C-alpha positions, 0 to 999 in steps of 0.5 A: 379756849384759843389755840396755839402752836409755838408762844414765846414768852418776853419781846426782849433781844432774846425772845425776839430772836427765838419769836423769828427763828421758830417763824422762818421755820413754820411755826405759827408764834405768838409773842406775849410781852407784859409791857407796852413795847419790846426790850423794856429792860435788860435789852434796853439797858446794857451796854451794847457790846458785842462780845468774842467770848473771851470771860467765860469757862470753856465749854459752857453755853456762856462760851460756846453760845456767845463765839457762835453767836457773835459771828451770826449777829456780824453777819446778819447786823450786815445783811440788814442793815442794822449799825453797828462798828467793830471798835475792838476792845483793850483789856489792861492789866495797869500793875505788874501784878496784873500781868499774869491774870492778863495772861490767864485770860488770854488762855482762857479765851483760846480755849474756847475758840477765840483766837484772834486776840493779840498780846501787847506790851505796854508801849503796843497798847499806850500806841493805840490808845494814848491815854491808858496807864498800862503793864500790858495789853490785850487787842480783842479785835472781835470786840464790837458795839451794836445799837440794841434797840435796831437789832430789836426792830430787825428780829420783830420785822423777821418775826412778824414778816414769817407769820409771827404775832406780838400781844402787848402789856399782855401778861402771863398769868400762870399756867397749866402742864396738860396731857395734851400740852400747855394750858396758859392763863393770859392778863391784859386787856382781852383776858383769855385761856389759851392752850400751847403745844410750845412755850417758852419762856423768855421772861428775862427778870421774871422767868423764874416767877413765870416758871413757878406759876406753872403748875407740873414744874417742880420748885428744886428746878428753878434757879434762885434769881438773884438781882446785881444792878449795873449803873452807868456815868456818862463822860462829859466832853469827848471820849478819850478812847477811840476803843472799849477799855476795860480792866481785869474782870471783878467779881460778879462783873467786868470791871466798870470798862469804857464803852463807846455808843454809837454816837462816840459819847464814852460812858462807863460802868456797870459796876455790881450793886446787888439789889432786892427790888427792881430801881434803875434810878442811878444815884448821882453820889455813887460816882465817888467809887467809879473815878478810882476804878476808871483812874486805876487804867485812865488817870486822867478822868478829871473830878465832876466828869462823870454824870447819873446814865442809866441803870440796868439789871442784870437776871443773874443765878450765881450768888455774889461769890461766883458766876453761873452759866446760861440754863436752857432747859427743856424737857429732860430737865423738867419732863413737860415736853413743849417746855423751855425755859431761859433763866440767867440770860444776862450779858452775852445774852444779847450777842448770844441771842441768836445762837440761842435761838437756834438752841431752842428751835432744835431741842423743840425739834428733838423733842418733836 
């Protein structure tokens, strides 16, 4: 049996941020990743947006960690040469009856300490984005985009420079809570038992299954996982926008919005498709409903201009009728010293990744 100080399970953007943070505080860190590469699931299948912190309930983890993480992320990208751009974002009320919701969104953002939003009338909005159909809009100057893979590579490099070891193709089969630590049963090419002082479950879509496989975890405190597939379609031709363009949020997501990647490619998505299994195929026929959604704020979208792009799956812990906060479980919830479970780390998880890492480090430090 081998022994380890801190084991992070999952090498997505949050797992790598946690590993980096713990290693830089002097912990000996091992990352166990079931696949052959970093960030192969949720972390590589999103809009790559740096969110401002607008949409989330006041004092929620999503709100506080997004706002904190946004500033940390911009600073980190600048200091480490990670490609990013503060493109800004316009949130569009396309009809008069959407304007009250836009006003409520501005108030929610201010409650979350996002105080740089600018109210735009129709003329001001069209001066920035002439193609949009708009009654009023909000401009978010602190919204941007980032090279998510470049960010993960930078986190990985920092973690490894601080002594972290990453084991790929290594699956955690289960574990036991013992008096002197947490015993993990590890599969892969070199199966072993690993006695850990601390375990951080950052396994994303598999977080619930992993928690349930650790004896001593009460099933009633493991939130139900719900899979929300988001499909993206690429725009054939040049982007009509120079900023990100979002509609008024919808139930379960932020609506089919327009984002622009660092190469200038415009894409639309994600939608919300509740699924039972992991499936990353994009149905070309599903684009039919995208045309109606996009034309609500960009009537100039021509027929046949949307091409299937890619899909991601959000690890939601909410019902289709509602939303839920991030869940960061420590000893105070489950009673196990040294075990941190991360559940429901969907959007804005990429933006909040460094702040999530700070929170995990704080919780472990306070547990001693």
